[in-house]
C-alpha positions as CSV (number, residue, x, y, z in Angstrom):
1,M,160.2,109.2,123.5
2,A,161.3,112.7,122.7
3,E,158.7,115.1,121.5
4,I,158.5,115.1,117.8
5,K,158.1,118.6,116.1
6,K,155.1,119.1,114.0
7,G,155.9,118.5,110.3
8,A,159.1,116.8,111.1
9,R,160.0,113.6,109.1
10,V,159.7,110.5,111.5
11,T,161.8,107.7,110.4
12,G,163.7,104.7,111.8
13,A,163.4,103.7,115.5
14,D,161.3,106.8,116.3
15,R,158.8,105.9,113.6
16,D,158.7,102.3,115.0
17,K,158.1,103.5,118.6
18,L,155.4,105.9,117.5
19,A,153.8,103.2,115.4
20,A,153.7,100.7,118.3
21,K,152.1,103.5,120.6
22,L,149.5,104.4,117.8
23,V,148.6,100.7,117.3
24,K,148.2,100.0,121.1
25,E,146.0,103.1,121.5
26,Y,143.9,102.4,118.3
27,E,143.4,98.8,119.4
28,K,142.1,100.2,122.8
29,G,139.5,102.1,120.9
30,A,141.0,105.5,120.2
31,S,140.0,107.1,116.8
32,I,142.4,108.1,114.2
33,R,141.5,111.7,114.6
34,S,142.1,111.6,118.3
35,L,145.5,110.0,117.8
36,A,146.4,112.6,115.1
37,E,145.5,115.4,117.6
38,S,147.3,113.9,120.6
39,T,150.4,113.3,118.6
40,G,150.4,116.5,116.6
41,R,150.4,114.7,113.4
42,S,147.9,114.6,110.4
43,Y,145.1,112.2,110.0
44,G,146.8,110.9,106.8
45,F,150.0,110.3,108.7
46,V,148.3,108.3,111.5
47,H,146.2,106.3,108.9
48,R,149.2,105.6,106.9
49,V,151.3,104.4,110.0
50,L,148.5,102.1,111.1
51,S,148.0,100.6,107.7
52,E,151.8,100.0,107.4
53,S,151.5,98.2,110.8
54,D,148.9,95.8,109.3
55,V,146.2,97.0,111.7
56,T,142.6,96.2,110.7
57,L,141.1,99.7,110.5
58,R,137.5,100.1,111.9
59,G,134.6,101.2,109.8
60,R,133.5,104.9,109.9
61,G,130.6,104.1,112.3
62,G,127.5,106.3,112.5
63,A,124.2,105.5,111.0
64,T,124.1,103.1,108.1
65,R,121.7,103.2,105.1
66,G,120.1,99.8,105.5
67,A,116.7,98.9,104.3
68,K,113.9,100.6,106.2
69,T,111.7,98.2,108.0
């Protein structure tokens, strides 16, 4: 796939190809932030593309505020 300029609108077949790549990497364990950085797109763009692709997004992770035992 040709390099997409930062801030350029991504539509049609290019968007479908990028979405497939993002879904594949996300399902392998990559974070949205790392995908955004590697593609030169924003966090919001990657999040939206994954959501549009019907991907089940993971939780934020980190410590949870459960009951102390």
